Structures are given as C-alpha cells and as structure tokens.
N, C-alpha and C positions, 0 to 999 in steps of 0.2 A: 414474502417483504424479503430487503437486506439488511443485513446485519452485519459492523463493521466490530469484531473483536480486537481487543488490548488487551495480548500476553505479556507477561514478566514471565520469562524463563531462565532456565541455569545455562549459564554460556559455555555450553560443555560438546565435544563433538557428538556427533548424528542425533541432534536435539529435533533441527527441523526436519530431521530424515521421519523419525518415530513419529514425530505431531502430524505432519502431513499426511504418511503411510496409515496411521489410525483414520483418520477422518475419512481415507479413498477408501480403507478398505468395509468401514460401513456404507457407503455409497453418497457420502458427502461432499459434493463438490465447494472446492473451492476456488472461488471468481476471482480472487486477490489475493497475493501473500508477497510480504512484505517482512526481511528481518533483520535486524542491527545490533551490534552492542547498544547498551547504555552508558549514562555518565557512571553508572557503577561497571568496569569490566568483570565482573563476574556473574551480570545478568545481560539478557539478550532481550530486546521488544519486538515480537511477534505482532503482527497486524493483520488480519484477515477476512475477509468478506465470506461471508456466506449467507446463500438465498435459501430460504423455509418458515414457514410458520413458526410459530411460539413453539412446539413442540420439538421442531428440528430442533430450534436454539435450546432448547433442554438437553435433549438429547446431547449436542455436541459441548455443553457443560460439564455434565454427566460423565462423559468419555475424558473429555480435560483432567478433569479432578482426579482421575483413577493413575494420572501419569506421574511421576512422581518429580520430573525436569520443571514442572508447570508450579510457578509460584502464584502464582495470583490470573486470574483472568477477568476482565469486563465488557462487557457490552459498553459500548458508548456511541450508538447508533441513536440511540432517540434521546441523546444529549447534543446541547451547543457546541459543536464541535469543529476543528478545522482538519481538512481532507486536503491532500496534496498527493499527485502522480508527477512523475516527471520523465520525460521522455525526450530522449536524441533522436534525429528523423535527419536521414542525407536525403536532399532532392538534386534532381539535376540544375544546374544552374548558368547556363550559357552568359559570356558578360552581357548580352542585350536582354534578359530578364532579370540581373542580379539586382537592381534598383527595385523594382517591384517585390522581389520576395525579405527586399528587407526592408520595406515600408511596413510588410506582412507582420516581420516578427517584430518591429516597433510596436506595433499595435496589441500583438498578444502580450507585449510583454517579456519576450526571448531575447536569446541572445543565440548570435553567429557563432559558434566555438571553433570551427575550420571551412576554409577557402582551399580550394584546389582551383585549377583552369575551368573545370565543368561541372563544378558542383562545390554545395554548400552542408555541413552537418550544423542544426540549429537546436538549440537546447530551448525546451517549453515546460515551464510547470506551473501547475494549478489546478483546479479543481478537475475530474474525469471530462465532463461536459466541455469546457476549454480546451483539452490537448483533443478530442477528437473534433472539434469546432475547427481547428488548425489543421489537423491528419485532412481532414474533408478538401480544405482550402488548398493544400499542397498535390491533390492529386492530379490537377492539370500540368502544372508543373514537370511532374515524373520522379516517386517518392520511390529512391536507390533503395533505400532500407531504414529500418525502424525497430526503435528499442526502446522497451519502457518497464518500467520500477514497478512494483505494485503499490496499491496505496496505504499510503502511512496517514494517521492522522491522531488529534491528541484532544483531550476536550479542552474548552476556555477557561480561565480562569487561574484562580490559586492551585483546585485539584489538581494531583498528579497520582499517577498510578505507581505507586510506591509498593512494597512488598508488606504483607501483613507484618504488625508485631509478634513477635518472637511468644510462643506460647498459646496462640490463635488457633483453637482446632481447627479449623476450616483451609482446606490447601488453597481453593480460590475466592474470593470476592462475588457476591450472589450476581450473576448476570439478572438483570431487568428483563423481563417478557414482554411482548410488542404492545 
C-alpha cells in the first residue's frame, strides 16, 4: 500500500539528509520526496511517499519519532487530500509539429515556458497519472529532457499540519494505520 506522509521538520542544515538516510539505512524505499519551506521560515514541510503495509508504516513512524528535528508527522493518504506533481519536459518541436504539441499542452492545462528553433519546454502540474499520461503522449515527438518534483499533498478543508501545542509530550502526531 502507498502512504503519503507529511512531516513538519525544523528548517536546519542536514535535516533532509538525516531523514532520508535514516529511512534508506533501514531498508525503506522512498518512492517520492519533496521538501520546502513553510509559511513559518523556521519549519520545512517534507512530503514523502513510502510503499508498504501497516507494519512498515508503523516502523517508519517510530523511526521518525526518534529524530530531534522532526516536529510532527501525519499519514494523509487515507484522508481526502490534494496531490500534485510538477514536471518540466523538453520535447523536439520542429515548426511543422508545434501546433499539435500546443493543442496537447492546452488539453492538459499545461504551459509552454520556453521555445527554441527546434524544441519546447512544457510545464505540467497535476496528479501523478496526468503527468505520466502527458509523458506517454510526448514520446512520439521525442523527449529530449525531463525533470519532475516529488509529490506534494495537503488535506482538504480547514485542517492544517501545524506543530503540536507546547508541552505536548508527543513529538509526532499519531499516524493512522491502513
């Protein structure tokens, strides 16, 4: 089973390396990882996807609880959430094929962010399946280069991932089992 974990961590040097290294050293594969500063510059939000059963998820949670720089972690995969990937893709685009490519970009609600005499760079954001579908449609044109972010996700509604109140003994929020 695929689990999306969203963690608040202290925004300090080495936190990404520490967490990803800990997971890797214990044999947990990270399927996707994205990290960035939050509305509070002292905190970063890590969104990572791990694959495994409830036992794997529980072990990941326990390991994360041991890390001092982890403020809170939630499994948001079982809640109503919004997930997005971002991709930049450079495709071969000779002048005779640009209109076809432009139409596909519009259908996928993407943006052409750069055009040269023989290529285009296109930005696509959306659920993983949408991004992957666009990649498959671009293969016949010739993919010259491709880069993607890790998955980011948020729970819908007014619920927010915030640090636990001061004095709360728990370092992380409980992670829901599947």
